[in-house]
C-alpha positions as CSV (number, residue, x, y, z in Angstrom):
1,M,27.7,-5.0,-0.7
2,N,30.6,-4.2,1.5
3,F,30.4,-1.8,4.5
4,C,31.7,1.2,2.4
5,H,29.0,0.7,-0.3
6,K,26.3,0.3,2.4
7,F,27.4,3.5,4.1
8,L,27.4,5.5,0.9
9,F,24.0,4.1,-0.1
10,F,22.7,5.1,3.4
11,L,24.1,8.7,2.9
12,F,22.4,9.1,-0.4
13,L,19.1,8.1,1.2
14,I,19.3,10.6,4.0
15,I,21.0,13.6,2.3
16,P,17.9,14.6,0.2
17,N,16.0,14.7,3.5
18,I,18.3,17.2,5.2
19,S,16.7,20.6,4.9
20,A,19.0,23.7,4.5
21,D,16.5,26.6,4.5
22,E,18.2,29.8,3.6
23,L,16.9,33.4,4.0
24,T,18.5,36.1,1.8
25,I,17.8,39.6,3.1
26,K,18.5,42.4,0.6
27,L,18.5,46.0,2.0
28,V,18.3,49.0,-0.3
29,G,18.2,52.8,0.1
30,Q,20.8,53.3,2.8
31,N,21.8,56.9,3.3
32,K,24.2,56.8,6.3
33,A,26.8,54.3,7.6
34,G,26.1,52.8,11.0
35,I,25.4,49.7,13.1
36,L,22.8,47.5,11.5
37,N,20.5,46.2,14.2
38,L,18.5,43.5,12.6
39,A,16.3,41.0,14.5
40,I,14.4,38.0,13.1
41,Y,11.5,36.9,15.2
42,D,9.6,33.6,15.2
43,N,7.0,34.8,17.8
44,A,4.4,37.5,17.5
45,E,4.5,38.6,21.1
46,A,8.2,39.1,21.2
47,Y,8.2,40.9,17.8
48,D,5.4,43.2,19.0
49,R,7.1,44.0,22.3
50,S,10.3,45.0,20.3
51,V,8.5,47.2,17.8
52,K,6.8,49.0,20.7
53,G,10.2,49.8,22.0
54,E,10.2,47.4,24.9
55,G,13.5,45.8,23.7
56,R,14.5,42.3,22.6
57,S,13.7,39.4,24.7
58,E,15.3,35.9,24.4
59,G,11.9,34.2,23.9
60,G,10.7,34.6,20.3
61,F,13.9,36.3,19.1
62,F,15.4,33.8,16.7
63,S,18.4,35.4,15.2
64,G,20.0,38.8,14.5
65,I,22.8,40.9,13.1
66,D,24.5,43.7,15.1
67,S,27.3,44.8,12.7
68,F,28.7,48.0,11.3
69,I,27.8,48.5,7.7
70,E,29.4,51.0,5.3
71,L,27.4,53.4,3.3
72,K,26.3,51.4,0.2
73,E,23.2,51.5,-2.0
74,S,22.5,47.8,-1.2
75,H,23.5,45.1,1.2
76,E,22.8,41.4,1.1
77,F,22.9,38.9,4.0
78,V,22.3,35.2,3.9
79,I,21.1,33.4,7.0
80,N,20.4,29.7,7.5
81,L,17.4,28.9,9.7
82,P,14.7,26.3,10.1
83,E,11.5,26.4,8.0
84,G,8.9,28.5,9.7
85,I,7.1,31.8,10.0
86,Y,9.2,34.9,10.8
87,A,9.2,38.7,10.9
88,I,12.1,41.1,10.6
89,A,12.6,44.5,12.3
90,L,15.7,46.5,11.7
91,F,17.3,49.9,12.0
92,I,20.6,51.5,11.2
93,D,22.1,53.2,14.3
94,A,24.0,56.0,12.7
95,N,25.2,57.6,15.9
96,K,26.0,54.3,17.6
97,N,24.0,54.9,20.8
98,M,22.3,51.4,20.5
99,K,18.8,52.8,20.1
100,I,16.7,54.2,17.3
101,D,16.5,58.0,17.8
102,K,13.2,59.7,17.3
103,N,12.1,63.3,16.9
104,F,9.7,65.0,19.3
105,L,6.7,63.5,17.5
106,G,8.1,60.0,17.9
107,I,9.1,59.6,14.2
108,P,12.4,57.8,13.7
109,K,15.3,59.9,12.7
110,E,17.4,56.9,11.8
111,Q,16.7,54.5,8.9
112,Y,14.5,51.5,9.6
113,G,12.7,48.7,7.9
114,F,10.5,45.6,8.3
115,S,9.9,42.4,6.4
116,N,7.4,42.7,3.5
117,N,8.2,46.5,3.7
118,A,5.2,46.5,6.1
119,M,4.1,49.8,7.6
120,G,1.9,50.4,10.6
121,N,-0.5,53.2,11.4
122,L,1.4,55.7,13.7
123,S,3.6,52.8,14.9
124,G,5.6,49.9,13.6
125,P,3.7,47.2,11.8
126,S,2.3,44.2,13.6
127,F,3.7,40.7,13.3
128,E,0.8,39.8,11.1
129,Q,1.7,42.6,8.6
130,A,5.4,41.7,8.6
131,K,5.3,37.9,8.8
132,F,6.7,35.7,6.0
133,Q,7.4,32.0,5.5
134,V,10.9,30.5,5.1
135,K,10.7,27.3,3.2
136,G,13.7,26.3,1.1
137,N,15.4,29.5,-0.3
138,S,13.5,32.6,0.6
139,I,14.2,36.3,-0.1
140,Q,13.2,39.5,1.7
141,N,13.7,42.7,-0.1
142,I,13.6,45.6,2.4
143,K,13.6,49.2,1.3
144,L,15.0,51.4,4.2
145,K,12.9,54.3,5.3
């Protein structure tokens, strides 16, 4: 076998072992255009801090999207990330003030959602409620509230 054949043989051995895990996030039910603030967490503590309104921290925040989205019935985003356990928290900032606005009772006035369509009791859901596994190709369908 010459060098070229050996190299190609080596590539065929390692290519199947390269993992390209892909998460598809499908959002439905949007009723206003705005800035999509979507965060993917791989750490329960960081997720819970964010859901309580303490903001994003670098530790435990894996990936995110901060991008204007037009008013459409559905959106789809594809993100490559390592296999693991994650949770998603998102909101659509309709007035572009970079925070989720709430009424006097603390109920969000802007649309929001969580992985697994999880809901908490009088607050956002916990990491345990929202967590999901990415292994290979995974899909999260999130209905905006």
